[in-house]
PDB file of N, CA, C and O in Angstrom:
ATOM      1  N   UNK A   1     -43.266  -5.016  26.465  1.00  0.00           N
ATOM      2  CA  UNK A   1     -41.932  -5.011  26.983  1.00  0.00           C
ATOM      3  C   UNK A   1     -41.038  -5.934  26.165  1.00  0.00           C
ATOM      4  O   UNK A   1     -39.873  -5.619  25.922  1.00  0.00           O
ATOM      5  N   UNK A   2     -41.576  -7.066  25.744  1.00  0.00           N
ATOM      6  CA  UNK A   2     -40.779  -8.005  24.964  1.00  0.00           C
ATOM      7  C   UNK A   2     -40.775  -7.656  23.479  1.00  0.00           C
ATOM      8  O   UNK A   2     -40.040  -8.270  22.705  1.00  0.00           O
ATOM      9  N   UNK A   3     -41.576  -6.691  23.074  1.00  0.00           N
ATOM     10  CA  UNK A   3     -41.666  -6.322  21.664  1.00  0.00           C
ATOM     11  C   UNK A   3     -40.583  -5.342  21.237  1.00  0.00           C
ATOM     12  O   UNK A   3     -40.538  -4.941  20.074  1.00  0.00           O
ATOM     13  N   UNK A   4     -39.727  -4.957  22.143  1.00  0.00           N
ATOM     14  CA  UNK A   4     -38.676  -3.992  21.814  1.00  0.00           C
ATOM     15  C   UNK A   4     -37.638  -4.662  20.909  1.00  0.00           C
ATOM     16  O   UNK A   4     -37.136  -5.746  21.205  1.00  0.00           O
ATOM     17  N   UNK A   5     -37.336  -3.995  19.818  1.00  0.00           N
ATOM     18  CA  UNK A   5     -36.341  -4.529  18.895  1.00  0.00           C
ATOM     19  C   UNK A   5     -35.003  -3.874  19.178  1.00  0.00           C
ATOM     20  O   UNK A   5     -34.908  -2.655  19.317  1.00  0.00           O
ATOM     21  N   UNK A   6     -33.980  -4.695  19.260  1.00  0.00           N
ATOM     22  CA  UNK A   6     -32.636  -4.175  19.452  1.00  0.00           C
ATOM     23  C   UNK A   6     -31.995  -3.949  18.092  1.00  0.00           C
ATOM     24  O   UNK A   6     -32.127  -4.764  17.178  1.00  0.00           O
ATOM     25  N   UNK A   7     -31.308  -2.840  17.981  1.00  0.00           N
ATOM     26  CA  UNK A   7     -30.563  -2.578  16.760  1.00  0.00           C
ATOM     27  C   UNK A   7     -29.255  -3.352  16.836  1.00  0.00           C
ATOM     28  O   UNK A   7     -28.523  -3.261  17.822  1.00  0.00           O
ATOM     29  N   UNK A   8     -28.970  -4.110  15.792  1.00  0.00           N
ATOM     30  CA  UNK A   8     -27.740  -4.896  15.779  1.00  0.00           C
ATOM     31  C   UNK A   8     -26.553  -3.972  15.541  1.00  0.00           C
ATOM     32  O   UNK A   8     -26.550  -3.178  14.600  1.00  0.00           O
ATOM     33  N   UNK A   9     -25.567  -4.081  16.385  1.00  0.00           N
ATOM     34  CA  UNK A   9     -24.356  -3.292  16.237  1.00  0.00           C
ATOM     35  C   UNK A   9     -23.294  -4.147  15.561  1.00  0.00           C
ATOM     36  O   UNK A   9     -22.876  -5.181  16.084  1.00  0.00           O
ATOM     37  N   UNK A  10     -22.873  -3.697  14.399  1.00  0.00           N
ATOM     38  CA  UNK A  10     -21.816  -4.387  13.679  1.00  0.00           C
ATOM     39  C   UNK A  10     -20.481  -3.758  14.034  1.00  0.00           C
ATOM     40  O   UNK A  10     -20.413  -2.601  14.450  1.00  0.00           O
ATOM     41  N   UNK A  11     -19.446  -4.519  13.867  1.00  0.00           N
ATOM     42  CA  UNK A  11     -18.111  -4.024  14.170  1.00  0.00           C
ATOM     43  C   UNK A  11     -17.702  -2.915  13.210  1.00  0.00           C
ATOM     44  O   UNK A  11     -17.070  -1.940  13.618  1.00  0.00           O
ATOM     45  N   UNK A  12     -18.060  -3.058  11.939  1.00  0.00           N
ATOM     46  CA  UNK A  12     -17.691  -2.078  10.928  1.00  0.00           C
ATOM     47  C   UNK A  12     -18.933  -1.431  10.342  1.00  0.00           C
ATOM     48  O   UNK A  12     -20.041  -1.958  10.438  1.00  0.00           O
ATOM     49  N   UNK A  13     -18.716  -0.275   9.734  1.00  0.00           N
ATOM     50  CA  UNK A  13     -19.768   0.451   9.046  1.00  0.00           C
ATOM     51  C   UNK A  13     -19.903  -0.096   7.618  1.00  0.00           C
ATOM     52  O   UNK A  13     -19.074  -0.887   7.167  1.00  0.00           O
ATOM     53  N   UNK A  14     -20.949   0.332   6.922  1.00  0.00           N
ATOM     54  CA  UNK A  14     -21.161  -0.130   5.549  1.00  0.00           C
ATOM     55  C   UNK A  14     -19.993   0.265   4.642  1.00  0.00           C
ATOM     56  O   UNK A  14     -19.595  -0.504   3.767  1.00  0.00           O
ATOM     57  N   UNK A  15     -19.451   1.455   4.852  1.00  0.00           N
ATOM     58  CA  UNK A  15     -18.332   1.903   4.014  1.00  0.00           C
ATOM     59  C   UNK A  15     -17.079   1.057   4.260  1.00  0.00           C
ATOM     60  O   UNK A  15     -16.285   0.848   3.344  1.00  0.00           O
ATOM     61  N   UNK A  16     -16.901   0.571   5.491  1.00  0.00           N
ATOM     62  CA  UNK A  16     -15.756  -0.288   5.782  1.00  0.00           C
ATOM     63  C   UNK A  16     -15.832  -1.578   4.965  1.00  0.00           C
ATOM     64  O   UNK A  16     -14.833  -2.024   4.402  1.00  0.00           O
ATOM     65  N   UNK A  17     -17.006  -2.161   4.908  1.00  0.00           N
ATOM     66  CA  UNK A  17     -17.172  -3.395   4.134  1.00  0.00           C
ATOM     67  C   UNK A  17     -16.963  -3.139   2.641  1.00  0.00           C
ATOM     68  O   UNK A  17     -16.449  -3.995   1.920  1.00  0.00           O
ATOM     69  N   UNK A  18     -17.369  -1.954   2.188  1.00  0.00           N
ATOM     70  CA  UNK A  18     -17.151  -1.595   0.785  1.00  0.00           C
ATOM     71  C   UNK A  18     -15.651  -1.553   0.485  1.00  0.00           C
ATOM     72  O   UNK A  18     -15.206  -2.055  -0.546  1.00  0.00           O
ATOM     73  N   UNK A  19     -14.878  -0.954   1.387  1.00  0.00           N
ATOM     74  CA  UNK A  19     -13.426  -0.901   1.192  1.00  0.00           C
ATOM     75  C   UNK A  19     -12.795  -2.291   1.273  1.00  0.00           C
ATOM     76  O   UNK A  19     -11.830  -2.568   0.562  1.00  0.00           O
ATOM     77  N   UNK A  20     -13.320  -3.157   2.119  1.00  0.00           N
ATOM     78  CA  UNK A  20     -12.802  -4.528   2.210  1.00  0.00           C
ATOM     79  C   UNK A  20     -12.998  -5.250   0.876  1.00  0.00           C
ATOM     80  O   UNK A  20     -12.091  -5.927   0.394  1.00  0.00           O
ATOM     81  N   UNK A  21     -14.172  -5.105   0.290  1.00  0.00           N
ATOM     82  CA  UNK A  21     -14.454  -5.761  -0.991  1.00  0.00           C
ATOM     83  C   UNK A  21     -13.562  -5.196  -2.092  1.00  0.00           C
ATOM     84  O   UNK A  21     -13.044  -5.946  -2.919  1.00  0.00           O
ATOM     85  N   UNK A  22     -13.381  -3.869  -2.104  1.00  0.00           N
ATOM     86  CA  UNK A  22     -12.504  -3.250  -3.103  1.00  0.00           C
ATOM     87  C   UNK A  22     -11.071  -3.752  -2.938  1.00  0.00           C
ATOM     88  O   UNK A  22     -10.399  -4.038  -3.929  1.00  0.00           O
ATOM     89  N   UNK A  23     -10.602  -3.861  -1.700  1.00  0.00           N
ATOM     90  CA  UNK A  23      -9.253  -4.363  -1.445  1.00  0.00           C
ATOM     91  C   UNK A  23      -9.078  -5.796  -1.902  1.00  0.00           C
ATOM     92  O   UNK A  23      -8.050  -6.147  -2.482  1.00  0.00           O
ATOM     93  N   UNK A  24     -10.075  -6.625  -1.644  1.00  0.00           N
ATOM     94  CA  UNK A  24     -10.014  -8.023  -2.086  1.00  0.00           C
ATOM     95  C   UNK A  24      -9.970  -8.100  -3.610  1.00  0.00           C
ATOM     96  O   UNK A  24      -9.249  -8.924  -4.172  1.00  0.00           O
ATOM     97  N   UNK A  25     -10.742  -7.241  -4.280  1.00  0.00           N
ATOM     98  CA  UNK A  25     -10.720  -7.233  -5.747  1.00  0.00           C
ATOM     99  C   UNK A  25      -9.349  -6.824  -6.280  1.00  0.00           C
ATOM    100  O   UNK A  25      -8.873  -7.399  -7.258  1.00  0.00           O
ATOM    101  N   UNK A  26      -8.710  -5.838  -5.647  1.00  0.00           N
ATOM    102  CA  UNK A  26      -7.360  -5.444  -6.065  1.00  0.00           C
ATOM    103  C   UNK A  26      -6.384  -6.607  -5.907  1.00  0.00           C
ATOM    104  O   UNK A  26      -5.552  -6.842  -6.783  1.00  0.00           O
ATOM    105  N   UNK A  27      -6.480  -7.331  -4.803  1.00  0.00           N
ATOM    106  CA  UNK A  27      -5.581  -8.459  -4.565  1.00  0.00           C
ATOM    107  C   UNK A  27      -5.815  -9.561  -5.600  1.00  0.00           C
ATOM    108  O   UNK A  27      -4.861 -10.135  -6.126  1.00  0.00           O
ATOM    109  N   UNK A  28      -7.072  -9.853  -5.889  1.00  0.00           N
ATOM    110  CA  UNK A  28      -7.391 -10.883  -6.887  1.00  0.00           C
ATOM    111  C   UNK A  28      -6.877 -10.475  -8.265  1.00  0.00           C
ATOM    112  O   UNK A  28      -6.306 -11.296  -8.984  1.00  0.00           O
ATOM    113  N   UNK A  29      -7.078  -9.202  -8.637  1.00  0.00           N
ATOM    114  CA  UNK A  29      -6.582  -8.723  -9.931  1.00  0.00           C
ATOM    115  C   UNK A  29      -5.062  -8.835  -9.989  1.00  0.00           C
ATOM    116  O   UNK A  29      -4.507  -9.202 -11.025  1.00  0.00           O
ATOM    117  N   UNK A  30      -4.390  -8.522  -8.888  1.00  0.00           N
ATOM    118  CA  UNK A  30      -2.935  -8.635  -8.845  1.00  0.00           C
ATOM    119  C   UNK A  30      -2.460 -10.054  -9.076  1.00  0.00           C
ATOM    120  O   UNK A  30      -1.508 -10.281  -9.823  1.00  0.00           O
ATOM    121  N   UNK A  31      -3.119 -11.012  -8.437  1.00  0.00           N
ATOM    122  CA  UNK A  31      -2.720 -12.407  -8.644  1.00  0.00           C
ATOM    123  C   UNK A  31      -3.056 -12.882 -10.056  1.00  0.00           C
ATOM    124  O   UNK A  31      -2.315 -13.680 -10.631  1.00  0.00           O
ATOM    125  N   UNK A  32      -4.156 -12.404 -10.616  1.00  0.00           N
ATOM    126  CA  UNK A  32      -4.486 -12.781 -11.990  1.00  0.00           C
ATOM    127  C   UNK A  32      -3.480 -12.205 -12.984  1.00  0.00           C
ATOM    128  O   UNK A  32      -3.179 -12.826 -14.003  1.00  0.00           O
ATOM    129  N   UNK A  33      -2.959 -11.004 -12.679  1.00  0.00           N
ATOM    130  CA  UNK A  33      -1.950 -10.417 -13.560  1.00  0.00           C
ATOM    131  C   UNK A  33      -0.634 -11.188 -13.519  1.00  0.00           C
ATOM    132  O   UNK A  33       0.149 -11.120 -14.466  1.00  0.00           O
ATOM    133  N   UNK A  34      -0.385 -11.913 -12.442  1.00  0.00           N
ATOM    134  CA  UNK A  34       0.852 -12.694 -12.334  1.00  0.00           C
ATOM    135  C   UNK A  34       0.788 -14.016 -13.092  1.00  0.00           C
ATOM    136  O   UNK A  34       1.823 -14.643 -13.319  1.00  0.00           O
ATOM    137  N   UNK A  35      -0.394 -14.445 -13.482  1.00  0.00           N
ATOM    138  CA  UNK A  35      -0.540 -15.739 -14.152  1.00  0.00           C
ATOM    139  C   UNK A  35       0.163 -15.763 -15.499  1.00  0.00           C
ATOM    140  O   UNK A  35       0.321 -14.733 -16.155  1.00  0.00           O
ATOM    141  N   UNK A  36       0.573 -16.936 -15.891  1.00  0.00           N
ATOM    142  CA  UNK A  36       1.123 -17.161 -17.224  1.00  0.00           C
ATOM    143  C   UNK A  36       2.585 -16.803 -17.335  1.00  0.00           C
ATOM    144  O   UNK A  36       3.279 -16.609 -16.336  1.00  0.00           O
ATOM    145  N   UNK A  37       3.035 -16.719 -18.564  1.00  0.00           N
ATOM    146  CA  UNK A  37       4.417 -16.350 -18.836  1.00  0.00           C
ATOM    147  C   UNK A  37       5.374 -17.515 -18.906  1.00  0.00           C
ATOM    148  O   UNK A  37       6.541 -17.346 -19.259  1.00  0.00           O
ATOM    149  N   UNK A  38       4.895 -18.680 -18.576  1.00  0.00           N
ATOM    150  CA  UNK A  38       5.766 -19.852 -18.618  1.00  0.00           C
ATOM    151  C   UNK A  38       5.836 -20.446 -20.009  1.00  0.00           C
ATOM    152  O   UNK A  38       5.024 -20.130 -20.878  1.00  0.00           O
ATOM    153  N   UNK A  39       6.793 -21.289 -20.201  1.00  0.00           N
ATOM    154  CA  UNK A  39       6.965 -21.959 -21.483  1.00  0.00           C
ATOM    155  C   UNK A  39       6.332 -23.347 -21.408  1.00  0.00           C
ATOM    156  O   UNK A  39       6.386 -24.006 -20.370  1.00  0.00           O
ATOM    157  N   UNK A  40       5.741 -23.777 -22.498  1.00  0.00           N
ATOM    158  CA  UNK A  40       5.151 -25.119 -22.527  1.00  0.00           C
ATOM    159  C   UNK A  40       6.233 -26.196 -22.564  1.00  0.00           C
ATOM    160  O   UNK A  40       6.031 -27.310 -22.080  1.00  0.00           O
ATOM    161  N   UNK A  41       7.366 -25.855 -23.136  1.00  0.00           N
ATOM    162  CA  UNK A  41       8.495 -26.782 -23.209  1.00  0.00           C
ATOM    163  C   UNK A  41       9.457 -26.468 -22.062  1.00  0.00           C
ATOM    164  O   UNK A  41       9.968 -25.351 -21.991  1.00  0.00           O
ATOM    165  N   UNK A  42       9.718 -27.416 -21.164  1.00  0.00           N
ATOM    166  CA  UNK A  42      10.589 -27.128 -20.020  1.00  0.00           C
ATOM    167  C   UNK A  42      12.046 -26.869 -20.399  1.00  0.00           C
ATOM    168  O   UNK A  42      12.813 -26.360 -19.581  1.00  0.00           O
ATOM    169  N   UNK A  43      12.435 -27.212 -21.619  1.00  0.00           N
ATOM    170  CA  UNK A  43      13.813 -26.986 -22.055  1.00  0.00           C
ATOM    171  C   UNK A  43      14.038 -25.583 -22.613  1.00  0.00           C
ATOM    172  O   UNK A  43      15.179 -25.173 -22.824  1.00  0.00           O
ATOM    173  N   UNK A  44      12.955 -24.850 -22.851  1.00  0.00           N
ATOM    174  CA  UNK A  44      13.053 -23.503 -23.417  1.00  0.00           C
ATOM    175  C   UNK A  44      12.650 -22.501 -22.342  1.00  0.00           C
ATOM    176  O   UNK A  44      11.572 -22.602 -21.756  1.00  0.00           O
ATOM    177  N   UNK A  45      13.535 -21.523 -22.087  1.00  0.00           N
ATOM    178  CA  UNK A  45      13.258 -20.489 -21.096  1.00  0.00           C
ATOM    179  C   UNK A  45      12.530 -19.329 -21.761  1.00  0.00           C
ATOM    180  O   UNK A  45      12.936 -18.855 -22.823  1.00  0.00           O
ATOM    181  N   UNK A  46      11.463 -18.880 -21.134  1.00  0.00           N
ATOM    182  CA  UNK A  46      10.680 -17.775 -21.668  1.00  0.00           C
ATOM    183  C   UNK A  46      10.962 -16.504 -20.870  1.00  0.00           C
ATOM    184  O   UNK A  46      10.864 -16.497 -19.643  1.00  0.00           O
ATOM    185  N   UNK A  47      11.309 -15.434 -21.574  1.00  0.00           N
ATOM    186  CA  UNK A  47      11.562 -14.139 -20.925  1.00  0.00           C
ATOM    187  C   UNK A  47      10.261 -13.440 -20.531  1.00  0.00           C
ATOM    188  O   UNK A  47      10.295 -12.416 -19.847  1.00  0.00           O
ATOM    189  N   UNK A  48       9.123 -13.976 -20.953  1.00  0.00           N
ATOM    190  CA  UNK A  48       7.831 -13.379 -20.623  1.00  0.00           C
ATOM    191  C   UNK A  48       7.583 -13.328 -19.115  1.00  0.00           C
ATOM    192  O   UNK A  48       6.794 -12.509 -18.643  1.00  0.00           O
ATOM    193  N   UNK A  49       8.238 -14.180 -18.379  1.00  0.00           N
ATOM    194  CA  UNK A  49       8.031 -14.226 -16.937  1.00  0.00           C
ATOM    195  C   UNK A  49       8.572 -12.964 -16.258  1.00  0.00           C
ATOM    196  O   UNK A  49       8.174 -12.642 -15.139  1.00  0.00           O
ATOM    197  N   UNK A  50       9.476 -12.254 -16.931  1.00  0.00           N
ATOM    198  CA  UNK A  50      10.085 -11.055 -16.359  1.00  0.00           C
ATOM    199  C   UNK A  50       9.558  -9.771 -16.993  1.00  0.00           C
ATOM    200  O   UNK A  50      10.265  -8.762 -16.983  1.00  0.00           O
ATOM    201  N   UNK A  51       8.362  -9.770 -17.535  1.00  0.00           N
ATOM    202  CA  UNK A  51       7.860  -8.547 -18.150  1.00  0.00           C
ATOM    203  C   UNK A  51       7.292  -7.596 -17.090  1.00  0.00           C
ATOM    204  O   UNK A  51       7.164  -7.958 -15.920  1.00  0.00           O
ATOM    205  N   UNK A  52       6.958  -6.391 -17.512  1.00  0.00           N
ATOM    206  CA  UNK A  52       6.493  -5.334 -16.612  1.00  0.00           C
ATOM    207  C   UNK A  52       5.251  -5.743 -15.827  1.00  0.00           C
ATOM    208  O   UNK A  52       5.119  -5.434 -14.643  1.00  0.00           O
ATOM    209  N   UNK A  53       4.354  -6.436 -16.498  1.00  0.00           N
ATOM    210  CA  UNK A  53       3.087  -6.825 -15.870  1.00  0.00           C
ATOM    211  C   UNK A  53       3.302  -7.713 -14.655  1.00  0.00           C
ATOM    212  O   UNK A  53       2.638  -7.529 -13.635  1.00  0.00           O
ATOM    213  N   UNK A  54       4.209  -8.665 -14.742  1.00  0.00           N
ATOM    214  CA  UNK A  54       4.401  -9.631 -13.660  1.00  0.00           C
ATOM    215  C   UNK A  54       5.373  -9.151 -12.594  1.00  0.00           C
ATOM    216  O   UNK A  54       5.287  -9.586 -11.446  1.00  0.00           O
ATOM    217  N   UNK A  55       6.294  -8.265 -12.949  1.00  0.00           N
ATOM    218  CA  UNK A  55       7.319  -7.832 -12.000  1.00  0.00           C
ATOM    219  C   UNK A  55       6.923  -6.545 -11.282  1.00  0.00           C
ATOM    220  O   UNK A  55       7.232  -6.390 -10.101  1.00  0.00           O
ATOM    221  N   UNK A  56       6.254  -5.629 -11.956  1.00  0.00           N
ATOM    222  CA  UNK A  56       5.927  -4.330 -11.355  1.00  0.00           C
ATOM    223  C   UNK A  56       4.435  -4.144 -11.103  1.00  0.00           C
ATOM    224  O   UNK A  56       4.032  -3.783  -9.998  1.00  0.00           O
ATOM    225  N   UNK A  57       3.623  -4.386 -12.115  1.00  0.00           N
ATOM    226  CA  UNK A  57       2.201  -4.059 -12.037  1.00  0.00           C
ATOM    227  C   UNK A  57       1.441  -4.956 -11.061  1.00  0.00           C
ATOM    228  O   UNK A  57       0.703  -4.454 -10.213  1.00  0.00           O
ATOM    229  N   UNK A  58       1.607  -6.255 -11.167  1.00  0.00           N
ATOM    230  CA  UNK A  58       0.873  -7.187 -10.306  1.00  0.00           C
ATOM    231  C   UNK A  58       1.220  -7.014  -8.826  1.00  0.00           C
ATOM    232  O   UNK A  58       0.304  -6.950  -8.007  1.00  0.00           O
ATOM    233  N   UNK A  59       2.497  -6.937  -8.443  1.00  0.00           N
ATOM    234  CA  UNK A  59       2.792  -6.701  -7.022  1.00  0.00           C
ATOM    235  C   UNK A  59       2.275  -5.353  -6.526  1.00  0.00           C
ATOM    236  O   UNK A  59       1.893  -5.227  -5.363  1.00  0.00           O
ATOM    237  N   UNK A  60       2.261  -4.340  -7.405  1.00  0.00           N
ATOM    238  CA  UNK A  60       1.714  -3.040  -7.006  1.00  0.00           C
ATOM    239  C   UNK A  60       0.226  -3.162  -6.701  1.00  0.00           C
ATOM    240  O   UNK A  60      -0.251  -2.597  -5.717  1.00  0.00           O
ATOM    241  N   UNK A  61      -0.511  -3.892  -7.533  1.00  0.00           N
ATOM    242  CA  UNK A  61      -1.935  -4.107  -7.283  1.00  0.00           C
ATOM    243  C   UNK A  61      -2.144  -4.835  -5.955  1.00  0.00           C
ATOM    244  O   UNK A  61      -3.047  -4.490  -5.194  1.00  0.00           O
ATOM    245  N   UNK A  62      -1.326  -5.822  -5.681  1.00  0.00           N
ATOM    246  CA  UNK A  62      -1.470  -6.587  -4.442  1.00  0.00           C
ATOM    247  C   UNK A  62      -1.164  -5.717  -3.229  1.00  0.00           C
ATOM    248  O   UNK A  62      -1.893  -5.765  -2.238  1.00  0.00           O
ATOM    249  N   UNK A  63      -0.106  -4.927  -3.291  1.00  0.00           N
ATOM    250  CA  UNK A  63       0.224  -4.050  -2.167  1.00  0.00           C
ATOM    251  C   UNK A  63      -0.835  -2.972  -1.962  1.00  0.00           C
ATOM    252  O   UNK A  63      -1.164  -2.639  -0.824  1.00  0.00           O
ATOM    253  N   UNK A  64      -1.370  -2.427  -3.047  1.00  0.00           N
ATOM    254  CA  UNK A  64      -2.458  -1.455  -2.930  1.00  0.00           C
ATOM    255  C   UNK A  64      -3.675  -2.117  -2.296  1.00  0.00           C
ATOM    256  O   UNK A  64      -4.343  -1.514  -1.457  1.00  0.00           O
ATOM    257  N   UNK A  65      -3.967  -3.351  -2.691  1.00  0.00           N
ATOM    258  CA  UNK A  65      -5.091  -4.082  -2.100  1.00  0.00           C
ATOM    259  C   UNK A  65      -4.916  -4.292  -0.607  1.00  0.00           C
ATOM    260  O   UNK A  65      -5.865  -4.123   0.159  1.00  0.00           O
ATOM    261  N   UNK A  66      -3.706  -4.661  -0.184  1.00  0.00           N
ATOM    262  CA  UNK A  66      -3.461  -4.823   1.250  1.00  0.00           C
ATOM    263  C   UNK A  66      -3.539  -3.481   1.976  1.00  0.00           C
ATOM    264  O   UNK A  66      -4.006  -3.419   3.113  1.00  0.00           O
ATOM    265  N   UNK A  67      -3.089  -2.417   1.332  1.00  0.00           N
ATOM    266  CA  UNK A  67      -3.214  -1.085   1.927  1.00  0.00           C
ATOM    267  C   UNK A  67      -4.666  -0.682   2.112  1.00  0.00           C
ATOM    268  O   UNK A  67      -5.024  -0.093   3.131  1.00  0.00           O
ATOM    269  N   UNK A  68      -5.499  -0.994   1.138  1.00  0.00           N
ATOM    270  CA  UNK A  68      -6.933  -0.710   1.254  1.00  0.00           C
ATOM    271  C   UNK A  68      -7.536  -1.533   2.385  1.00  0.00           C
ATOM    272  O   UNK A  68      -8.406  -1.045   3.106  1.00  0.00           O
ATOM    273  N   UNK A  69      -7.087  -2.773   2.547  1.00  0.00           N
ATOM    274  CA  UNK A  69      -7.580  -3.609   3.646  1.00  0.00           C
ATOM    275  C   UNK A  69      -7.233  -2.995   5.004  1.00  0.00           C
ATOM    276  O   UNK A  69      -8.072  -2.957   5.904  1.00  0.00           O
ATOM    277  N   UNK A  70      -6.009  -2.520   5.146  1.00  0.00           N
ATOM    278  CA  UNK A  70      -5.596  -1.895   6.408  1.00  0.00           C
ATOM    279  C   UNK A  70      -6.432  -0.652   6.665  1.00  0.00           C
ATOM    280  O   UNK A  70      -6.875  -0.419   7.789  1.00  0.00           O
ATOM    281  N   UNK A  71      -6.651   0.154   5.617  1.00  0.00           N
ATOM    282  CA  UNK A  71      -7.481   1.353   5.763  1.00  0.00           C
ATOM    283  C   UNK A  71      -8.905   0.983   6.171  1.00  0.00           C
ATOM    284  O   UNK A  71      -9.496   1.641   7.027  1.00  0.00           O
ATOM    285  N   UNK A  72      -9.458  -0.067   5.564  1.00  0.00           N
ATOM    286  CA  UNK A  72     -10.825  -0.480   5.886  1.00  0.00           C
ATOM    287  C   UNK A  72     -10.943  -0.928   7.336  1.00  0.00           C
ATOM    288  O   UNK A  72     -11.971  -0.700   7.974  1.00  0.00           O
ATOM    289  N   UNK A  73      -9.910  -1.556   7.856  1.00  0.00           N
ATOM    290  CA  UNK A  73      -9.951  -2.019   9.245  1.00  0.00           C
ATOM    291  C   UNK A  73      -9.784  -0.848  10.209  1.00  0.00           C
ATOM    292  O   UNK A  73     -10.462  -0.792  11.235  1.00  0.00           O
ATOM    293  N   UNK A  74      -8.896   0.081   9.893  1.00  0.00           N
ATOM    294  CA  UNK A  74      -8.594   1.172  10.818  1.00  0.00           C
ATOM    295  C   UNK A  74      -9.554   2.350  10.715  1.00  0.00           C
ATOM    296  O   UNK A  74      -9.584   3.191  11.614  1.00  0.00           O
ATOM    297  N   UNK A  75     -10.336   2.434   9.647  1.00  0.00           N
ATOM    298  CA  UNK A  75     -11.267   3.549   9.466  1.00  0.00           C
ATOM    299  C   UNK A  75     -12.359   3.465  10.526  1.00  0.00           C
ATOM    300  O   UNK A  75     -13.023   2.439  10.670  1.00  0.00           O
ATOM    301  N   UNK A  76     -12.532   4.551  11.260  1.00  0.00           N
ATOM    302  CA  UNK A  76     -13.552   4.544  12.311  1.00  0.00           C
ATOM    303  C   UNK A  76     -14.913   4.864  11.703  1.00  0.00           C
ATOM    304  O   UNK A  76     -15.012   5.692  10.798  1.00  0.00           O
ATOM    305  N   UNK A  77     -15.958   4.211  12.196  1.00  0.00           N
ATOM    306  CA  UNK A  77     -17.295   4.468  11.654  1.00  0.00           C
ATOM    307  C   UNK A  77     -17.769   5.866  12.035  1.00  0.00           C
ATOM    308  O   UNK A  77     -17.331   6.437  13.034  1.00  0.00           O
ATOM    309  N   UNK A  78     -18.667   6.403  11.223  1.00  0.00           N
ATOM    310  CA  UNK A  78     -19.208   7.732  11.491  1.00  0.00           C
ATOM    311  C   UNK A  78     -20.098   7.678  12.726  1.00  0.00           C
ATOM    312  O   UNK A  78     -20.841   6.720  12.936  1.00  0.00           O
ATOM    313  N   UNK A  79     -20.006   8.713  13.526  1.00  0.00           N
ATOM    314  CA  UNK A  79     -20.826   8.789  14.737  1.00  0.00           C
ATOM    315  C   UNK A  79     -22.224   9.269  14.373  1.00  0.00           C
ATOM    316  O   UNK A  79     -22.381  10.257  13.656  1.00  0.00           O
ATOM    317  N   UNK A  80     -23.236   8.570  14.867  1.00  0.00           N
ATOM    318  CA  UNK A  80     -24.616   8.978  14.635  1.00  0.00           C
ATOM    319  C   UNK A  80     -25.075   9.851  15.785  1.00  0.00           C
ATOM    320  O   UNK A  80     -24.767   9.592  16.948  1.00  0.00           O
ATOM    321  N   UNK A  81     -25.820  10.896  15.436  1.00  0.00           N
ATOM    322  CA  UNK A  81     -26.300  11.817  16.475  1.00  0.00           C
ATOM    323  C   UNK A  81     -27.702  11.483  16.897  1.00  0.00           C
ATOM    324  O   UNK A  81     -28.263  12.156  17.762  1.00  0.00           O
TER     325      UNK A  81
END
């Protein structure tokens, strides 16, 4: 009677956790793309801070990452028969 093993029920399915990890990677890549572009001399302004990578690409990666996170949370696990 005491030898019965209970199956642990997790809140999310394995695929949900996979999407969470993918979303986190997108967010990290987005923040890494925003790095740099500054000038070493504070008296000289660098236009590199306004390039495509930092203004368009990096925020897009971050928003896609957050979208994947929302999908991972809202995705319902598959029903087992």
